[in-house]
C-alpha positions as a Markdown table, in Angstrom:
| # | Residue | x | y | z |
|---|---|---|---|---|
| 1 | Unk | 0.0 | 0.5 | -0.1 |
| 2 | Unk | 0.9 | 3.7 | -0.1 |
| 3 | Unk | 1.0 | 6.3 | 2.1 |
| 4 | Unk | -2.3 | 7.6 | 1.0 |
| 5 | Unk | -4.1 | 4.6 | 1.2 |
| 6 | Unk | -2.6 | 3.6 | 4.7 |
| 7 | Unk | -4.2 | 7.1 | 5.8 |
| 8 | Unk | -7.3 | 6.5 | 4.4 |
| 9 | Unk | -7.3 | 3.2 | 6.0 |
| 10 | Unk | -6.2 | 4.5 | 9.2 |
| 11 | Unk | -8.8 | 7.0 | 9.4 |
| 12 | Unk | -11.8 | 4.7 | 8.4 |
| 13 | Unk | -10.6 | 2.3 | 11.4 |
| 14 | Unk | -10.3 | 5.5 | 14.0 |
| 15 | Unk | -13.8 | 6.2 | 12.8 |
| 16 | Unk | -15.0 | 2.8 | 13.5 |
| 17 | Unk | -13.4 | 2.7 | 17.1 |
| 18 | Unk | -15.3 | 5.8 | 17.8 |
| 19 | Unk | -18.3 | 4.5 | 16.9 |
| 20 | Unk | -17.7 | 1.2 | 19.2 |
| 21 | Unk | -16.7 | 3.3 | 22.1 |
| 22 | Unk | -19.6 | 5.5 | 21.7 |
| 23 | Unk | -21.6 | 2.5 | 21.8 |
| 24 | Unk | -20.0 | 1.3 | 24.8 |
| 25 | Unk | -19.9 | 4.3 | 26.9 |
| 26 | Unk | -23.8 | 5.3 | 25.6 |
| 27 | Unk | -22.9 | 8.2 | 24.0 |
| 28 | Unk | -22.7 | 9.4 | 20.3 |
| 29 | Unk | -20.1 | 10.4 | 17.5 |
| 30 | Unk | -19.5 | 14.0 | 15.7 |
| 31 | Unk | -18.5 | 14.5 | 12.3 |
| 32 | Unk | -18.7 | 16.5 | 9.0 |
| 33 | Unk | -21.0 | 15.0 | 6.5 |
| 34 | Unk | -19.8 | 15.3 | 2.7 |
| 35 | Unk | -22.0 | 18.1 | 2.4 |
| 36 | Unk | -20.4 | 19.8 | 5.1 |
| 37 | Unk | -22.8 | 19.4 | 7.7 |
| 38 | Unk | -22.0 | 18.7 | 11.4 |
| 39 | Unk | -24.0 | 15.8 | 12.6 |
| 40 | Unk | -24.1 | 13.4 | 15.9 |
| 41 | Unk | -24.8 | 10.2 | 15.4 |
| 42 | Unk | -26.0 | 7.9 | 18.1 |
| 43 | Unk | -25.3 | 4.0 | 18.4 |
| 44 | Unk | -28.9 | 3.5 | 17.9 |
| 45 | Unk | -28.8 | 4.7 | 14.4 |
| 46 | Unk | -30.3 | 8.3 | 15.4 |
| 47 | Unk | -28.7 | 11.1 | 13.5 |
| 48 | Unk | -28.7 | 14.4 | 14.8 |
| 49 | Unk | -27.8 | 17.4 | 12.5 |
| 50 | Unk | -26.4 | 20.8 | 14.2 |
| 51 | Unk | -26.5 | 24.0 | 13.3 |
| 52 | Unk | -24.3 | 27.1 | 13.5 |
| 53 | Unk | -24.7 | 27.7 | 17.0 |
| 54 | Unk | -24.4 | 24.1 | 18.3 |
| 55 | Unk | -28.4 | 23.6 | 18.2 |
| 56 | Unk | -29.3 | 20.3 | 17.1 |
| 57 | Unk | -32.8 | 19.1 | 14.6 |
| 58 | Unk | -33.5 | 15.7 | 14.0 |
| 59 | Unk | -33.4 | 14.8 | 10.4 |
| 60 | Unk | -33.3 | 11.0 | 10.5 |
């Protein structure tokens, strides 16, 4: 593998680990979607998008 592929794999594994930790601790992960929206994703599958002020609105 080259450096780019190694980095992509590390990023994916880090995200997977974050999801496992969130599920084990009953919390959520926060990330930015491809559309640029910042969201919270709970282990239940519920996703809430956040606006500029950090307020939430559920869209899933």
